[in-house]
N, C-alpha and C positions, 0 to 999 in steps of 0.2 A: 633366512631369506634375503636375497640381494635384490633390492628394488631398483628399477630403472629411473633415470632422471626424468623429472616432469617434462612432458612434451605433448600437451593436449593438442588435438587437431584444431585448425583455424575455423571454428564454427561461426556462422552468422546466426545469432539467436533471435529469430523472428517469431517466437512464441509469446505467451502471455507473461513472461518473466520467469527467471531472471534474464537479463539482456547483457550485451557486451558493454563493459564499462567505458566511460570516457577515458581517453589516454591519460589525461592529467590526474584522474582519480587513481589509476593504476600506479602512476608515478608517486603519488602521495603515500600510498600504502607501503612503498619500499623505503620510506624515510626511517632513519635510525631512531631507536627508542630512547626515551628519557624517563627519569623517575616520576612517580605519580604525584609527588609533592614538590617537584622542581617548579620554581615560579614560572618558568616558561610553559610547563605543562598546564598548570592551573590557569595561566593566561590563555592558553588555547581553549581550555574548557569554557572560560568566560566568553571567548570569541564565538564558540559554537552556540552557546545560549543566545547571544545577540543575533547571530546569523539566522538561526531557526525561528526566532521571533518574526523576522522578515519573511521567511519561507511560509510560516503558518499565518501570516498577517494578523499578528496579535501583539498585545502589550504584556502578556502574561510573564511575570518574573520567573515562574516555575516552568521553564522550557529547557529541556536537557535530553540526554541520550540514555536509553536502557541498553545495556550490553547484551546482545542477543539478536535473533532475527526479528522480523516484524511481529511474529507471534508472541515474542517476549514482551513487546510493548503492550499488546492487547491484554496479556495476562497480568502484567503489572498494574495497569489501570483498573481492571475489573476486580482482581483479588484484594486490592488495597481499599476499595470503596464499598465492597459488598460484605456485609456481615450475615451470618447464617440466619435465614428466614426473611431477608430483605426481598422485596418484589422487584423483578427486573423484566422489562418488556423488550423483546427482540423481534423487530419486523424482518422476516426472512424472504429474500428474493433470489437466493443462490447458495452455493456451498458455504460461504464464509459467514453468513448469518447463522447457519447451524454451528459453526465454530464458536461464535460469540455465545450462543446458547449453552454449549457444552462447558466452556470455561466458567460461565456464570454458575452453572449447576455445580461444578466442582468446588466453587467458592461457597456453596451452601445456600445459594439464592433459590427463591421460589420463582421460577422462570415462566413467563407467559409469552406466547408467540402469536403473531399473525403472519399469514403467508399469502403471496401472490404467485401465479404461475411463473416459472423461470422464463426470462425474456421480457418481463414486465417490471414496473416499479410501483411504489406506493404513492397515493395522493395524500396531501396533508390531512384531509378530513378522515381518512381511514385510520391514520395514526392517532389523531386527536380523540376519536371515538374510543379507541382502545386505552389510551392514557386516562381518559375520564372515567372509564369503567374500572380499570385495574388499580389506578393510583400507585404506580411503581416508584421506587426510589431512583431508578436509573432507566433511561431509554438508551439502548445500545444499537447502533445502526452502522452498516457498512456503506461507504459512499460509492466506491466503484468495485463491483464484484467481477473479477476476471473469469469466473466460472460461467457467467452468463453474458459478459461484456457490457452489462448495463450500468448506468450512472444514476444513482438515486438522488433526486433533488432534495437538498437539505435546507433551503432558504427559509422555510416557514417552521421548521421543526423546533428551533430554539425558542420562538415565541410561544409555542405550545408548551414546551417544558417550563418556561418561566411562569406561565399562567397556572400550572398545576404543581409548581415547586418540585420539579424533577431534574435530576442531573442528566445532562445530554452529552453522550459520548459517541464518537465516530472513529472507525478505522478507515483511513484514507490512503493506505499503502499503495494501492494499484492506480490511484487517480491523481494524487498531488503532483504538481509540476507540469502536468499535461492537461488538466481540467481546472476550472475555477474552484478555489477553496478559500473561504473567508471565516476564520475562526471567531473573531470578535463580532463581526457584522452579523453572523448567523447565530451568535450567542451560545457557542459550544463551551462545555465545561471541561472536556478532555478530548484530545485527539492523539492517535498514535499512527505512525507510518513506518515504512521500511525504505531502503535505498535502491532496491533492485529493479525498480520499474522506471518511471519517468525521471527520477533523480539521477539515474545513470551510474549507480554504484553497485557493489556486491551486497548480497544478503549478509547480515551480521551485526547491524546496528539499527536501533529503533528510536528515532527521534519522537519525543512526546511533548505536548504542551498542556498545562493544567491551569484552570481558572482559580481565582482566589476562593470561590465557593467550593470547588472540589478540594482544594488544599485544606480549607477549614474543616471539611468533613473528615478527611483521612487523618488529620492531625489529632483528632480525638482518640485515635488508636495508636498514637506514637509511643515508642519505647526505645531504649538504648540498650545495646548488648552489655551484659554484665562485665565483660572483660575490658571495656573502654568507658564505662559509665563514670561520670564525675559528680561531685556534690551539687553542681548547679543544674544538672539535667533533671527534667521533670517527666513524669510518665502520663500518658493519656489514660482516659477512663474507659474507653471502649474496649471491645474484645481484641485480642492480639491478632494481627494480620497473619494468615496461615502460611505465608511464604516469607522466608528470610531474604532470599535473593531478590524477590520482586516487591519488597516492602518499600513503598514510595516515600513515606515519611523518613525512613532511614536513608534512602537514596538522596532525598532533598537535603538532609544533613551533610551528606558527602559533597554534593555540588554547591552547597551554601558556604557562607563566610567561615564557618567553623571548620570545614573540611573534615568532619568527623568520619573516621575510617569505616567503610562498609565493604567494598570489594576493591580490587585493583583494576582501575579503568583500562579498557582494551585500547591501548594507545594507537595502534595502527588503524583500528576502525574509527577512532576519533579523528585522526588525520583524514581518513577517507570521507567521513560524514562532513567534516569541515569543507573539504574540497567540493563535494557535491553541492553544498549550499552556495559556496562562492560561485561555482559554475552557473547555477541557476540564476542567481541574483545579478551576475555580470551580463548574462543574456537578457535578463528582464523576465519576470514571471509572465506578463502578458505576451511577450514575444515567444516564450517557450510554449505557452498554450496555443498560440497561433500556428507555430511550427508543427506541433503534434496534430492540430486540426487539419492542416494542409496535407501532411503525409498520410494521416488516417483516411482522409477523403479520397486521396489518390489510390490507396490500397482497396478501399471499398469499391470504387469505380472499376478497379482492375479485376477484382474477383467476380464482379458482375459480368465483366467482359469474358470471363472464363466459363460463362453459363452456369454459375454457381449462385445459389439463393442465400442471401444473408439471413442470419438468425436474429430474432427478437425485434423489439420496438426500436427502430432506427432513430426515432426522435430522442431517445434516451440512451443512445450508445455512447460509451466512452470514446474520446478522440483517439486513444492509443491502442485499441485492440478491436478486431472485428471477428465475429463468429460466422461461419458459413456451413451450411448443410453439406455433408458428404453425399455426393450424388449416388443414385441407385446404380448398382453393378460395379461400384468401385470399392476396393478394400482400403479403408482409411489408414489403417496402420501400415500397410505396404507402401502407400504413397509417402507417408511421413518417413519411413525407413529409407526409401529411395532418395528423397530430398536430402536426408542426412548423409547417406553414403556417397551419392553421386555429386551432390552440389555443396555439401558442408553447410546446409541450411536446416535449422530446426524450426518447425511449427508445432503447435500444441494440439493435443486432444482435449477432452473435457471430462467432467465428473458426473456422478449420480445419474439422473434421468437423461443427461445429454451425452453420456459416455458412448463413444462409437457412432454418434449421430452428427456431431459437428467438429470442425477444426477451429482452432483459435489462432489468429495471426496477429502479431503485435507490431506496432510501429512506435517505439518509445525510447526516450532517452537518446543515447548516442546513435541508435538505429532508426530514429525518426529523421530519415534523410532520403533524398531521391534515389541514389544508387542502390540503397538497400531495398527500397520498394520495387524498383524495376527488376533487379536481379531475382528477387523472390518470385515475382509474378512470372517472369520468363521461365524460371526453373519449374515452377508449379505447372505451368502450361505444358511443358515437355513431359512431365510425369503423367499428367492427366491424359494427354494424347496417346501415350504409350499404353495406358490402361483402358483405352477404348472410349473415353468420355468424349461426347460430341461438343465441339466448340469451334469458334471462328479464329483460326490462328492469327496472332498479332493483335487481337482486339483488347486483350488485357492491358498490354503496355500502351497501346494507343489511347485507351480510356484514361489511364493514369496521366499520360502526357497532356490530354485535354484539361485535366484538373490543374496541372502545373501551368499550362499556358494561360488559363483563365485567371490564375492568381499571380501571374508574373508582375 
């Protein structure tokens, strides 16, 4: 088979992620490789650890990358701290709560769940009541769930977990960089994210940060591979972690002072993750959040100008993605296909009980900017008019402009 040269179409990715990368991130990924123990490489690894402490707003020494997509970070955190029979509580308000549940079950946990209707979030008292009843080892929560576009408040969850001696973990892949996130202030023990949302990179690297309490817990299960074990290495007393690749104590040995071999670090993705962090910190986290809020508000006002109804509790909507009901009489998949074929713009469908009922439109990372918002709204208006949807021509873009003028 003779394959053609890579020549993907110039898509504008305005779905719930992945999104178009920042140009500086793309440039970083094309940088030449060096050896994994080259002092320049280990220096970059140390830089990444320091940069992501600032991104996560933490002093955690154990802040590093898991090589893999954001799901790799989730799995590494959970499989390393869960021993068979451990109780885990997962509050579910969308698709990715179900993912946390499944990964915990695969690790042998006794998983307990509480649920709210998709489009809603949990109140602290709901979570505390479940924690007090179940007494789990781990509370695992998603902060921003793109399947519902909701942002779960986490401010009081850490206090609850400290009160009941529970490890507090959150996946913030879809939200960090575009919504407030305070690892230390909110007393989180473990956080994992991906690059392909507000951080403006590609999927393929999963930054994580771990508290001393979490590290002490998983170190009890520490072991060293036989082929590289030396006399000074000691073994943990807990059960062996069921994954070699996602064994966090072994990964900590690799990123730590000893540089004990575990895997070969994905150099290009490390370059990329480094650039994502530098980009965010140079802009300023608060400035990035404000930018995502501005363009998210403009998109929300715009879709309302298209005579579309937003989905969910808007008081708890993420800044960087909006869900809208597909109007009666309109084929949602056909509209998405026309947007892609005629305008090179991608918007998202949804999952589970929302599949075929809502579109999800993102404004995140490099695409959280005025021209991307206005182009998407104008193109969506054209597709909806041709499909017979009743709307006031021009209102979508006008509504968005009003938001921009008000925030000028």
